[in-house]
C-alpha positions in Angstrom: 1.7 111.9 -71.1 5.3 112.0 -73.0 6.5 110.7 -76.4 4.1 110.1 -79.1 5.9 107.5 -81.5 2.7 106.4 -83.4 4.3 104.9 -86.6 7.7 106.2 -86.4 9.7 103.1 -86.4 13.0 104.6 -86.7 12.5 106.2 -82.9 11.7 103.0 -81.7 14.7 101.1 -83.1 17.0 104.2 -81.8 15.3 103.9 -78.3 15.7 100.0 -78.5 19.7 100.6 -79.3 20.1 103.4 -76.6 19.1 100.9 -73.7 20.8 98.2 -74.9 23.7 100.1 -72.6 26.9 98.6 -71.9 25.5 95.3 -73.4 25.7 96.9 -77.0 28.7 95.6 -78.3 27.5 91.8 -77.5 24.8 92.7 -79.8 27.0 93.9 -82.4 29.1 90.8 -81.9 26.5 88.6 -82.2 25.1 90.3 -85.5 28.3 90.3 -87.1 28.7 86.6 -86.1 25.5 86.0 -87.7 27.0 87.6 -90.8 29.9 85.6 -90.9 28.4 82.4 -90.2 25.3 83.0 -92.5 28.0 83.8 -95.4 29.7 80.5 -94.6 27.0 78.4 -95.8 28.0 78.9 -99.4 31.5 76.9 -98.6 30.3 73.8 -98.5 28.2 74.0 -101.6 31.8 75.7 -103.6 33.9 72.6 -102.0 30.9 70.2 -103.3 31.4 71.6 -106.8 34.9 71.0 -106.6 34.7 67.7 -105.6 32.3 66.6 -108.4 34.3 68.4 -111.0 37.9 68.0 -109.8 37.7 65.0 -107.9 34.9 62.6 -108.8 34.4 63.5 -112.6 38.4 63.1 -113.3 38.5 60.4 -111.2 41.3 62.4 -109.2 41.4 61.3 -105.5 44.5 63.3 -104.5 42.2 66.0 -103.4 39.3 63.9 -102.0 40.4 64.0 -98.3 41.4 67.8 -98.6 38.2 68.7 -99.4 36.2 66.7 -97.0 38.7 67.4 -94.2 38.2 71.4 -95.4 34.3 70.7 -95.4 34.4 69.2 -91.8 36.5 71.9 -90.3 34.3 74.8 -91.8 31.3 72.8 -90.2 32.4 72.7 -86.5 34.0 76.6 -87.0 30.6 77.7 -88.0 28.9 75.7 -85.2 31.4 77.1 -82.8 30.8 80.6 -83.9 26.9 80.0 -83.8 26.9 79.3 -80.4 29.0 82.3 -79.5 26.8 84.3 -81.2 23.4 83.1 -79.7 25.5 83.4 -76.3 26.0 87.1 -76.8 22.5 87.7 -78.4 20.7 86.2 -75.3 23.4 88.0 -72.9 22.5 91.4 -74.3 18.7 90.9 -74.7 18.2 89.6 -71.2 20.4 92.6 -69.7 18.4 95.4 -71.9 15.1 93.4 -70.7 16.4 93.7 -66.9 17.2 97.5 -67.3 14.0 98.5 -69.3 12.0 96.6 -66.7 13.5 98.2 -63.8 13.0 101.7 -65.5 9.7 101.1 -66.4 8.9 100.3 -62.7 10.4 103.5 -61.6 8.6 105.2 -63.8 5.3 104.1 -63.2 6.7 104.2 -59.2 7.1 108.0 -59.8 3.4 108.6 -61.9 0.7 110.5 -60.0 -2.9 109.7 -59.5 -4.0 111.1 -63.1 -1.9 108.3 -64.3 -3.5 105.2 -62.6 -6.9 106.7 -63.3 -6.2 106.8 -66.8 -4.4 103.5 -67.6 -5.7 100.3 -66.3 -3.7 97.7 -64.1 -4.2 94.9 -66.7 -2.8 97.2 -69.2 0.2 98.1 -67.5 0.9 94.2 -66.5 0.6 93.3 -70.2 3.3 95.9 -71.0 5.7 95.1 -68.4 5.5 91.5 -69.1 3.8 90.3 -72.9 5.3 93.5 -74.7 8.8 93.3 -72.9 9.2 89.6 -73.5 8.2 90.4 -77.4 11.2 93.2 -77.4 13.7 90.7 -75.6 12.5 88.2 -78.5 13.3 90.6 -81.2 16.9 91.4 -80.2 17.5 87.6 -79.3 16.5 85.9 -82.5 14.6 88.1 -85.0 17.2 90.4 -85.0 19.7 87.7 -86.3 17.1 85.7 -88.3 17.0 88.9 -90.5 20.8 89.4 -90.7 20.6 85.7 -91.6 18.3 85.8 -94.4 19.6 89.2 -95.8 23.6 87.5 -95.8 22.7 84.4 -97.2 20.5 85.6 -99.9 23.1 88.5 -100.9 26.0 86.1 -100.9 24.5 83.4 -102.6 23.7 85.6 -105.1 27.0 87.3 -105.7 28.5 83.8 -105.8 26.1 82.1 -108.4 26.4 85.3 -110.6 30.4 84.5 -110.7 29.3 80.8 -111.3 26.8 81.9 -114.5 25.2 84.7 -114.7 22.4 83.9 -117.1 20.9 81.3 -115.0 21.3 83.5 -112.0 19.6 86.1 -113.1 16.7 83.7 -114.3 16.5 82.5 -110.6 16.8 86.6 -109.5 13.8 87.1 -111.6 11.0 86.0 -109.1 12.6 88.0 -106.3 10.7 91.2 -107.2 7.2 89.6 -107.2 8.0 88.1 -103.5 9.1 91.5 -102.2 6.0 93.0 -103.8 3.7 90.7 -101.9 5.6 90.9 -98.6 5.2 94.7 -98.8 1.6 94.4 -99.4 1.3 92.0 -96.4 3.0 94.4 -94.3 0.9 97.1 -94.8 -2.2 94.8 -94.2 -0.7 93.2 -91.0 0.8 96.1 -89.2 -2.6 97.5 -87.9 -4.2 94.6 -87.0 -1.3 94.0 -84.5 -1.9 97.0 -83.2 -5.8 96.1 -82.2 -4.8 92.5 -81.5 -2.3 94.1 -78.7 -5.2 96.1 -77.6 -7.4 93.1 -77.2 -5.3 91.6 -75.2 -4.5 94.3 -72.9 -8.5 94.3 -72.2 -8.5 90.5 -71.7 -5.9 90.9 -69.0 -7.7 94.0 -67.8 -11.0 92.0 -67.0 -9.0 89.1 -65.5 -7.1 91.0 -63.3 -10.1 93.1 -62.1 -12.1 89.8 -61.4 -9.2 88.4 -59.5 -8.9 91.5 -57.5 -12.7 91.6 -56.8 -13.5 87.9 -56.3 -15.1 88.7 -53.0 -17.3 91.4 -54.6 -18.1 88.9 -57.3 -19.3 85.9 -54.7 -21.2 88.4 -52.7 -23.4 89.3 -55.3 -23.1 85.6 -57.0 -22.0 87.4 -60.1 -20.2 84.7 -61.2 -22.0 83.9 -64.3 -22.1 87.7 -65.2 -18.2 87.8 -65.0 -18.0 84.8 -66.9 -19.6 86.0 -69.8 -17.6 89.2 -69.5 -14.4 87.4 -69.7 -15.7 85.3 -72.6 -16.8 88.2 -74.5 -13.2 89.9 -74.4 -11.8 86.3 -74.8 -14.0 85.8 -78.0 -12.7 89.3 -79.3 -9.2 88.3 -78.9 -9.7 84.8 -80.4 -11.5 86.5 -83.5 -8.7 89.3 -84.0 -6.1 86.7 -83.6 -7.8 84.4 -86.3 -8.1 87.6 -88.4 -4.3 88.0 -88.5 -3.8 84.4 -89.1 -5.9 84.4 -92.2 -4.1 87.4 -93.6 -0.8 85.4 -93.4 -2.5 82.1 -94.4 -3.9 84.2 -97.8 -0.4 85.5 -98.3 2.0 82.7 -97.3 1.0 80.3 -100.2 1.9 83.0 -103.0 5.3 83.5 -100.9 5.5 79.4 -101.2 4.5 79.1 -104.6 7.0 81.7 -106.0 9.8 80.7 -103.7 9.2 76.7 -104.8 9.3 77.9 -108.3 13.1 78.2 -107.8 13.3 74.6 -107.7 11.7 74.0 -110.9 13.6 77.1 -112.7 16.8 75.3 -111.5 15.9 71.8 -113.1 14.6 73.0 -115.9 17.4 75.8 -117.1 20.0 73.6 -115.4 19.1 70.7 -117.7 19.0 73.0 -120.9 22.5 74.6 -119.6 24.1 71.2 -119.1 22.8 69.6 -122.3 24.5 72.6 -124.4 27.7 72.4 -122.3 27.2 75.8 -120.5 27.0 73.9 -117.1 29.1 71.5 -115.6 27.9 68.9 -113.0 29.3 70.4 -109.9 28.1 73.8 -111.0 24.7 72.4 -111.2 25.1 70.7 -107.9 26.1 74.0 -106.4 23.1 75.5 -107.9 20.6 72.8 -106.9 22.3 73.1 -103.2 21.9 76.8 -102.9 18.3 77.0 -104.4 17.1 76.6 -100.9 19.7 79.7 -99.7 17.6 81.9 -102.2 14.0 80.7 -101.5 14.1 80.4 -97.4 15.1 83.8 -97.1 12.2 85.1 -99.4 10.2 82.3 -97.8 10.8 83.7 -93.9 10.3 87.2 -95.1 6.9 87.1 -94.4 7.2 85.6 -91.0 9.7 88.1 -89.7 7.8 91.1 -91.2 4.8 89.5 -89.2 7.2 89.6 -86.1 8.6 92.9 -86.6 4.8 94.4 -86.6 4.2 93.0 -83.5 7.5 94.2 -82.5 6.9 97.6 -83.3 3.4 97.5 -81.9 4.5 96.2 -78.5 7.7 99.0 -78.7 5.1 102.0 -78.8 3.2 100.7 -75.7 6.4 100.6 -73.8 7.6 104.0 -74.7 4.5 105.4 -74.1 4.9 104.1 -70.4 8.8 105.0 -70.3 8.4 108.5 -71.2 5.1 109.2 -69.4 5.8 112.3 -67.5 4.1 112.9 -63.7 2.1 116.4 -63.3 3.7 116.2 -59.7 7.2 116.7 -59.4 9.7 118.4 -57.5 9.9 121.9 -58.7 13.0 123.6 -59.6 13.6 125.3 -56.6 12.4 122.8 -54.1 14.7 122.1 -51.3 14.4 119.1 -48.8 13.2 120.2 -45.2 15.6 121.1 -42.7 15.3 118.3 -40.2 12.0 117.1 -39.0 8.7 119.3 -39.8 6.7 120.7 -36.8 3.4 120.2 -38.7 2.1 123.6 -38.6 -0.9 123.6 -41.3 -2.2 126.2 -43.2 -4.6 126.6 -46.6 -4.4 130.0 -47.8 -7.3 130.6 -50.5 -7.1 127.0 -52.0 -8.9 125.8 -55.0 -8.8 122.2 -56.9 -10.5 121.8 -60.5 -10.4 118.7 -62.4 -12.1 117.9 -65.4 -14.0 120.6 -65.2 -15.2 120.1 -61.7 -14.4 122.4 -58.8 -13.2 120.1 -56.2 -11.8 122.5 -53.4 -13.1 126.4 -53.7 -11.1 128.9 -52.0 -10.6 127.1 -48.7 -8.8 129.0 -45.9 -8.0 127.7 -42.6 -4.8 127.3 -40.2 -4.1 124.5 -37.7 -1.1 124.8 -35.4 1.8 122.4 -35.0 0.5 119.6 -32.8 -3.2 120.4 -32.9 -6.0 118.4 -34.1 -8.2 119.4 -37.0 -11.6 117.5 -37.5 -12.9 117.3 -41.1 -16.5 116.5 -41.9 -19.1 116.9 -44.8 -21.1 115.2 -47.0 -19.9 112.5 -49.8 -18.2 114.3 -52.1 -17.7 117.4 -50.4 -13.9 117.6 -51.1 -12.7 116.0 -47.7 -10.2 113.4 -48.8 -9.2 115.8 -51.8 -8.1 118.2 -49.1 -5.8 115.7 -47.5 -4.4 114.9 -50.8 -3.4 118.7 -51.2 -1.1 118.3 -48.3 0.8 115.1 -49.5 0.6 116.8 -53.0 -1.1 113.7 -54.6 -2.6 116.6 -56.2 -1.3 120.5 -56.4 -3.9 123.4 -55.8 -5.2 125.0 -59.0 -5.1 128.5 -56.7 -3.8 129.6 -53.7 -1.0 127.8 -51.6 -0.9 124.7 -49.1 1.7 125.6 -46.3 3.7 123.9 -43.9 5.6 125.2 -41.4 5.3 128.6 -43.5 6.3 126.9 -46.6 4.7 126.5 -49.5 4.5 122.6 -49.8 5.6 122.9 -53.5 9.1 124.5 -52.4 9.9 121.1 -50.5 10.9 118.0 -52.3 8.5 115.2 -52.4 10.4 112.8 -50.7 11.0 115.1 -47.4 7.6 116.3 -47.4 6.1 112.8 -47.6 8.6 111.3 -45.2 6.9 113.5 -42.6 3.3 112.5 -43.1 1.8 109.3 -42.3 -1.6 108.2 -43.8 -4.2 106.0 -43.1 -7.3 105.7 -45.5 -10.7 104.1 -45.1 -9.9 101.8 -48.0 -7.1 99.9 -46.6 -3.9 98.2 -48.9 -1.9 95.7 -47.2 0.9 93.8 -48.7 1.2 89.8 -49.2 3.7 90.0 -46.2 3.8 89.5 -42.3 2.1 91.6 -40.1 5.4 93.1 -38.7 6.5 93.8 -42.1 2.8 95.7 -43.4 3.5 97.8 -40.1 7.0 98.5 -40.6 6.6 99.3 -44.2 7.5 103.0 -43.7 10.5 102.2 -41.4 12.0 98.7 -42.5 14.6 98.9 -39.7 11.8 99.5 -36.9 12.6 97.5 -33.9 10.3 94.7 -32.8 9.5 96.5 -29.7 8.4 99.8 -31.5 6.2 97.6 -33.9 4.2 96.2 -30.8 3.9 99.5 -29.4 2.2 101.3 -32.5 0.1 98.5 -32.6 -1.0 98.3 -29.4 -1.8 102.1 -29.9 -4.1 100.9 -32.6 -5.7 98.3 -30.4 -4.4 95.7 -33.0 -2.0 94.1 -30.7 -4.6 92.2 -28.7 -6.0 90.2 -32.4 -2.5 90.0 -33.5 -1.2 87.9 -30.4 -3.9 85.7 -31.0 -3.1 84.6 -34.8 -1.4 81.4 -35.7 2.3 82.9 -35.9 1.5 86.5 -34.4 3.2 89.1 -35.4 5.1 86.7 -38.2 1.5 85.8 -39.7 1.5 86.3 -43.6 -1.1 88.6 -44.5 -3.0 87.4 -47.7 -3.1 89.7 -50.6 -5.0 92.9 -49.7 -5.3 91.7 -46.3 -7.9 88.8 -47.2 -8.5 86.8 -44.0 -9.0 90.1 -41.9 -11.8 92.0 -40.9 -12.4 95.3 -42.2 -11.5 96.9 -38.6 -8.7 94.7 -38.4 -7.0 96.0 -41.7 -7.9 99.6 -40.5 -6.4 99.1 -37.2 -2.9 97.5 -39.0 -2.9 100.3 -41.4 -3.2 102.9 -38.5 -0.1 101.3 -36.8 1.6 101.6 -39.9 0.7 105.2 -40.0 2.0 105.8 -36.6 5.4 103.7 -36.9 7.1 106.2 -39.1 6.3 108.9 -36.2 4.9 111.6 -38.7 4.8 115.2 -38.3 1.5 115.2 -39.7 -1.2 112.4 -39.2 -4.2 112.1 -41.8 -6.7 109.8 -40.7 -9.1 109.5 -43.6 -12.1 107.6 -42.0 -9.9 105.2 -40.7 -12.1 103.9 -37.6 -15.0 103.6 -40.0 -15.2 99.8 -39.3 -14.0 99.7 -35.5 -16.6 99.6 -33.0 -17.3 102.7 -30.1 -15.3 101.2 -27.8 -12.3 100.4 -29.8 -12.5 104.1 -31.1 -12.5 105.6 -28.0 -9.3 103.7 -27.1 -7.6 104.8 -30.4 -8.6 108.3 -29.5 -7.0 108.4 -26.3 -4.0 106.8 -27.3 -3.5 109.3 -30.4 -4.0 112.0 -27.7 -0.7 110.7 -25.8 1.4 110.0 -28.5 5.1 110.3 -27.8 6.4 112.2 -30.3 4.7 115.7 -31.4 2.3 115.5 -34.5 -0.4 117.4 -36.1 -3.7 115.3 -36.5 -6.0 115.6 -39.3 -9.1 113.3 -38.7 -11.4 112.9 -41.7 -14.8 111.1 -40.3 -18.4 111.0 -40.4 -19.0 110.2 -36.7 -18.8 112.9 -34.4 -17.5 110.7 -31.5 -14.4 110.6 -34.0 -13.8 114.5 -33.9 -15.4 116.0 -31.1 -12.0 116.4 -29.2 -10.2 118.2 -31.8 -9.3 121.8 -31.4 -10.9 122.9 -34.8 -13.5 121.3 -36.9 -14.1 122.1 -40.5 -17.5 121.3 -42.2 -17.1 121.2 -46.1 -19.6 121.0 -48.5 -19.4 121.1 -52.4 -15.7 122.2 -51.9 -16.4 125.2 -49.6 -15.9 125.3 -45.5 -19.5 126.2 -44.6 -18.8 125.8 -40.7 -15.7 126.0 -38.8 -15.0 125.8 -34.8 -14.6 123.4 -31.9 -17.5 121.0 -31.0 -19.3 123.5 -28.6 -19.2 126.2 -31.2 -20.7 124.3 -33.9 -23.5 122.8 -31.6 -24.5 126.0 -30.8 -24.7 127.1 -34.4 -27.3 124.4 -35.0 -26.1 124.0 -38.6 -24.9 120.8 -40.4 -22.7 119.5 -37.4 -25.4 119.6 -34.9 -28.3 117.8 -37.2 -25.3 114.8 -37.5 -24.7 115.0 -33.8 -28.4 114.9 -33.0 -29.0 111.8 -35.5 -26.0 110.1 -34.2 -27.0 110.7 -30.8 -31.0 110.0 -31.0 -31.7 113.4 -30.1 -34.7 115.3 -31.7 -32.8 118.2 -33.8 -35.5 120.7 -32.9 -34.0 120.5 -29.1 -31.2 122.9 -27.7 -27.9 121.4 -27.5 -27.1 120.5 -23.7 -25.3 122.8 -21.9 -21.5 122.9 -22.4 -21.9 121.1 -26.0 -21.1 117.7 -24.4 -22.0 114.8 -26.5 -24.8 112.3 -25.1 -22.8 109.7 -26.9 -19.3 110.8 -25.3 
């Protein structure tokens, strides 16, 4: 997959630091300002001590205005620096988020079929939204809160030690107990946040699949079943959320109790010290004013550890995608195709195995440039897998796939796939205009070319009758169009790139016979040279092909032209007879001409 960083929190922090990029100085400046402004919080209590001991107690008004003025200036300067700090951290976090999201999207785009078969869409969406936002939240908010807590506690402790060591040590004696409790809390809560993150991913996956498959849900009246399935995942997420909350609820009162005990110690010990003359009124005020500076960082520690553990859990999910390595990549020796490919195609002893299953078994054939190859066979025979070998959606485990005499692995992926047009039975259309979908592979395609290839796919007729013609917005995945209409737009999209090799995988399965014959006629008279690979279940779709392959369990069991295969009276003949309502025991018609042609 990529990099395993389970439990390696230092690696996650290094990764975050690396991908802050050019905005890294803003993060450093923000944290420095956080430290400075936090340390400035003790200035006014120090000035308050002077105000009591040097102004109010001795009735000396000369220093009153200077001290009050200094206190006001300190507050203005601190708030100004605080504003600059927040701007720096927000700009850094937003830029980092933008860069990481862009990088993640690029990684996802470059992944192969194996990746998408293993990670669900809902999980990917969770990683690119919730997890990324939590990482941004960490850099923009949690980071400076951690610095605030540490600096405030340390500076306050140092200052109070200069005032009265014994009193300060009495207050500091509580801190080891608070640290011990927070350490125990961290160990318990960390794995729980990983589980919580997984439950959220499962919930999002169920919701995404239900929305994408809403037509299937309605067709089978499965609304109640889907509601129950969603409620189960929702209940699991709620239960996990409550469990993490209960852990926090159990620990937080202990932390609050120990933190609040500092106030009791201040009153008790401070009072005793004042009675014995070891503490002035101003010094007691300073201690009293800064008790919160010792208590709050410790009180916030539980919440911050909570957030940090969430960050590490989300960071792990992001890094897993970030460093995912596709198996289908450009080889080190791969070169771009020298000009447009001719389309001469050869499979030389090609086998493909995955998960212990043999999908293609020593397949051999050759089809010349500009010719048409038909492929038929039972479901699961390996037809689509064979087509995926040409585009390198999968790589052969044995043998070679050659285009124009070159192994496809010796060509760069972009130059190979730029020369191939693919139209699948399971059509995916974008939420865009009809024109945008047809010109998807060539955004600069002139409008007249869009219309021409739509006409070649017999799509121009129904498109022009739409409300806005070619400017009509198509719903997500082509909702609102019939299966045949979606297939014809998909075919027009494949033709519009003027491919050297055109792969049609059951592309006309949802159209009527008349439309299919029209499309076949248009395919025979394309205005550019093109090798056509037609995968079909209908004999009428492939009978005019220069060569026809019959696959069974990944092997070629029959090969020849329409006439030759009818004479063999094998699988092809039986399908021809079935589709033409002919008794399969009868002889094939003279010349091998299909009755349905």
